[in-house]
N, C-alpha and C positions, 0 to 999 in steps of 0.2 A: 720235666715237673707237672702234676697234675693235681687238681683239687675238685672235690664235689660240688658239681652246680646248682644253684636253687633247684634244680629236677632231681638232683640226686644222682646223676649222672657224672661222669670223669671229665672235669676241662685241663686243656694245655695250657701252662703257659708258654707260649709261643715265643717269650723273649729270654727264658732260658740261655744264658751265656753270654747276655747283655744288659749291662747294670738299666736298671729301671730308668727311665728318663732320659739316657744316651743315645745318641744318632752314632750309626757306626758311618763312618767317611774312609775313603781310602787314601794314603798318605805317602809321600815320598816318591820312591820308584814306581810304586803301585800306580799313583796318581798321574805319573809322566806316562807311562805306558798306555792308561785308558782312555787316548784322545778320542776313538771311534768304540763303539759297541763291540767289532769285532777285535779290536787291540785290547779292550775291557776284560773280554772273557780269555783271549790268548794270556794274560797277564792272570788270572784265576788257574787255566791248566797249567801253567808251568809252576804254580806255588807248590811246595815240597810239604812244606808241616800242614797237618787236617786242621786244626785249630785258626793257622793264617788261611788257608783255601777257604772253608765254610764261610770265615768273616768277611773276606774280601766278595764270596759270594754272594753271601747276604746284602753288601753291601751297594753291589751293582746295580747303577740305573739303568733308566731307559732314556734317558734325556739327551744323551749324545747322538752325534751324527751315526749313522749304520757302518759308514764306510764301503758300501759294498762292494764297491768297483775297485778297490785297492787291491794292489797285487802284492801278498803276504808271504814272503819264502817262509817254510815250515823252520823254525828253529832246531834246536836239538834238546833232548829234556823230555819231549813230550810222551805221557803225562806225569808232570811233579809226583814223584812218590815218595811218601818218608822210609826209613830203613825197617819199618817194622808197621805191619805183621808180615811174618814170613807167608809168601806167596808159594801155594801148592796148585797142581793138578784139582779139579774138582774133586774128582775121587777120592781123593788123599785128606780134604779136611774130614776132622775125626767128628763123630756123630756122638752125641750125649743124650741122655736123658733130659729132657726139660724141668723132671722133679727134682734134679740135683742142683744145689746153688751153680756149680760150672757150667753145667749143661745150659742152664736159664741166661747166665752171663754171658755165655758163648752164643746164644740165639740173637740176643740184643746187639752184640757184637757182628755177628754175620748181616744185621739189618743197617749197621751204620755203615757195614764194607760199603754193602749196595747202593746207599745214598751218597757215601763219598765219591764212587764211582760213578754215579750218576749227575754230581757235581762238573765231573770232566766230561761227560759225554753232553751235556749239556751247552760247556762251553765250547767243546769241541766242533760240535754241529753250528755252532754260533760265529765262531771266527773262519774256520776251515772252508766254506762254500761261500766262493765270490758270486756278483751278480744276481743274487735275488731280490725279492722285492722288503724293502725296510721293517716290514710286518714280520718277514720271518726271522728277523734277529731280534726282533723286540720279544717275539714269542720267544725264544731261546736264552734270552738275557732274564726273562720271567722264571723260565722252566729251573734255571741254574739257581737263582734267589730262594726258590722255595725247597729246591735237593737241600741246597747248604741249609737251609732253615729244619728240613729233617732229620741230617745231621747233626747240628747243635740239639737235637730235643734226646737223639738216641744216644748221642757221647753224655750227656749228661745224665740222663738215665743209669747208663753203663756205669758211671763214677758211685752212684747210690748204692750198687752192688760190687761195689770195691773192686772194680776193675777200671783199665782203660782203654782205649782204641789200640790197637797193637799188640794186646797181648794174647789174642787167638789166633790160628793161623788163617788164610783165607784163601780166595782163588784170585785169577784175573779172566774168567770167562768173559765178562761183560766187555772190560777193553779191548779183548781180543774181537769181539764183532767190530768196533771202531775201525780197527785197522784194515779189518778187511774191506770196509768199505769207504775208506779213506777218500777213494777217486770219485766216489759215485754216491752225490747226495739223494737219489732216489732211492737205491738200494739203502742208504741209511735210515732215511725216514720211515723206508717200509719194515727193516728188519731191526730196529734199536728201539724206538719208542712202540710201534704197532707189533711187533713181536716180544723182544724181550720185558719191557715195559706191562704189556699188556700182560704176561705170565703173571706179573705182580699182582694184577687184578684178581687174578682166579686164586692166587695164592694167600692174600689178604686174610681172609676169612676163617681159614684155618689156623693161620697164626693168631691171629687175635683169640680165638678160642683157645689156643693152649696157653696163652698166657693169661685168659682170664681162668681158665682154670685150675692154677698155680695160686691164684689170688694176686695178681699182677696187674692192678688197675690202671697203674701211671701206663705201664708198658702199652696195656690192651688201646688206651685213649691215643698214646702218640700213633698206632697202628692204624687207627680211627683216621687222624688228620692224614697221614699220608694217601690211604685208601681215597681221601677225597679229592687229594691236590693232584695223584698220580692218573685220575679220569680225565682230569684237564690236561694233564700231560699227553696222554695219550691222543685224547682228541685233537691238539695242535698235531701231533704224528699224521693223524688221519687226515686233515685240512692239508696240510702241505704235500702228502703224499697223493690226495687226491686231484690237489693245482698241478703237480706237475705231469701226472697224467693223463689230464685233460692238456696240457699244453704240450703233451706229445702223442696225443692221439691214441695212448695206451687205452686197454682195458685195466681195470684195472685188478680184477681178481685174477687173471691169467698170469699178467706181469708180475705179479706177488708170487704165485707159485713157481713162475722162473725163477725170480730173485732168490727165493728160500733154497730151491736147489742149487744155484750157482754159486750162494755162499757161505753153504751149507748151515744153514737155520735150522734151531733146535725145532723136532715135528711138535706140533700142538697136542699138549696132553691135559685133558680132562683131570678131574670134574671143571668145564668153565662158568666163569662167574658172569652169566649171558646179559642180566639185568645192566651191570656197571659199564660191559663191553658196550652195549647201545647206546649208552648214556656219554660213552666216550666216543662214539661216532660211526661204529662197524655197522654197517650196512645189513640187512636183513639178509641179503644174498650170502654174506662171508658167515653171518651168524647160523645159518642154516646149514652150511658147509660144515661148521664147527661141530653142531650138534647133532649131524649125521654120522660122525665118527665111533667107531666100534666102541663099547665101552663108557660112553659119554654118559654122564650126568651134572646136571646144575650143581653150581658150587654150594654148601651150607651156607 
C-alpha cells in the first residue's frame, strides 16, 4: 500500500499485512523449532503456506544463538511450496502486455514469486552451511526478514488488482541454482546474491518505468523499496564472497568466472545498473569487465 508523502512522492506502508500496533511472534511448533538462527531459518524454509512463510520470515529475530557448529540433517520437503502457482519452464511463462489488466497483475505476481523464492534462498543459506562466523547467519536472517516484507507488500498490492498469489504460472529457476550450489557455500554466495539478485538491480529501473507508465504509483513505490533493500542484500553476498575467497587464498574475479561456468550460471546481460552495483560492493575491476561486454549500456 502506498500514499503520497509530504514531498509528493509515494510512500509505502511497509506493515501491510500486519495489523497496526501488533507484533508478529512465532508460536507453537515454529517457536519450538526456532532454538537457533539456523533452525529458525529451516522452519521458515519448510513452511508451505506463502502467507505463513512470509509472516514467519518477517518475525525472524537475530537474538538467538547462531548454532553455527550444529550438524543438521537435511529434512524432506525443502523448500516448502504451495499447490499453486503452476511451475513451468522459464520460457513457458506466458508473456502479457502490461497495458492489459491481466498483464499488469501478472507482472506484480511475477515479482511476488521472485520475493517468495528469495525468502527461501535466504533461509536456505542461513541453515544449510555450518561452521561460519555468527555474523553470516545474522546477515541472512535479516535478508530473509526483508524478503518476507517484500512479498507481503506485493501480495497485498496484487489483491488490489483482483488477484492472489498462485493465480499465474511461474518458474523455479531461482531455486534450481540453490540446489546446484547446496554443497558449496562459496558457489552459493557467488551465484545467488552476486548473480541472480544482482540481475534484479539491473532490471528494477525498467520494471519501475513500466509500472509508472500505466499509472501504478503504488507498484512503483514497492519496487523502490525492493531495490533499496536488494542493494544491501547483494552487498552482503559480496562481503561473504570476499571473506571466503580471502580465507582460501583465491582471486575473486578468476574464481567467479570458474564457478559461473561450473554451475551453469546465466551469462551477464546488459544494460547494467552500474551505480547500484557499485553501491552493492562490486569492485571497479568487476564493473569494468561488465562495461566491456559487447552492446552494454547503463541501465536507465
